[in-house]
N, C-alpha and C positions, 0 to 999 in steps of 0.2 A: 346415453352416447354422447351428448352435448359435454359433459364432464370430462371424457377422455380426450376430446378434442381441445378443451382448455389446458389441460395439465403440461403439455410440453411448453406452451407460452408462458405459464405461471413458473414453470422450472428455470427457463431462459431468463425471465424476470427477476427471479431470486438471484441468479447467478450475477447479473449485472448489478443488482443491488449491492450484492457480497463483494464484487470487485471494485465497484465505487466506493463502498464503504472502506475496504481495504486501502485503496489509492487514498481517500480522503485521511484516514488515520496516519498513513505513512507521512503525508505532506505536513500534518500538524506536527508529528514528530520531528520532522526534518526542521520545521521552524524553530521547535524548542532547543535542539540541537545547535541549530545555527546561532541561536542567542546566547547559548552557553558558550560557544567557541568565540564569539564576539568578546563576551565578558573576560575569557581567558586571555584574549589577546591584548586586552585593555589593562591587563594586570591583576584582576580580581583573584583571589584564592577561592578556587571551586574543591567541592567535597570530592573524596575518591568516586562516589556514585556519580557524581556530575561529571567527572573527567572520563569515566568509562563510558556513559552514554554520549558524550561529544566525539569518543573516539571512534563510534560506529557512525560518523557522518558518511563516509563514503559507501560503506554497505547499504544505508538507508536510501542513497541517491541511486544505487544500483539497484535496488529492489523497485522503485519507484519506475525507472527506465525500463525495466524488464517488464512490469506488469502493463505499463502503457503500450509497449511494442505488441505484447500477447494479445492486448485488448484490440489494438488497432488491426493487428493483423486476422484475429478471429471476425471483426465487424467486415474487414473486405472479403474474407472469405464466406461468410454468413453462418459461420460456425456457432453454434449455441456457446455462451460463454461458460457455462459449467464446466466444460472441458478445459478451459484456458487457464486457470489461475495459475498454477505452478509457483506463486510467490507465497511465502508464509507471513503472515503478520504476526510477528513475535516480537514482544518488547516486554522487558522486565520492569519497568518502572512507569 
């Protein structure tokens, strides 16, 4: 019976870990994208792939903001974060 009582807590902890990992990854990508944009503005020649990545800067910022809002709202409501995500962590590079 003790295992059943612990299961929801472990599911919630896993969801927190997943959301925190997604947020950390998005922030890392944002930093990389901002560096590419800085180089572009300084006149560096970027590859097509680099330009494509840099062009998604606003999209990644929006994803970060949405994930942060969802996590904060869930924390205020006491909702398990497993039901929160809604933000896909997709990155081709």
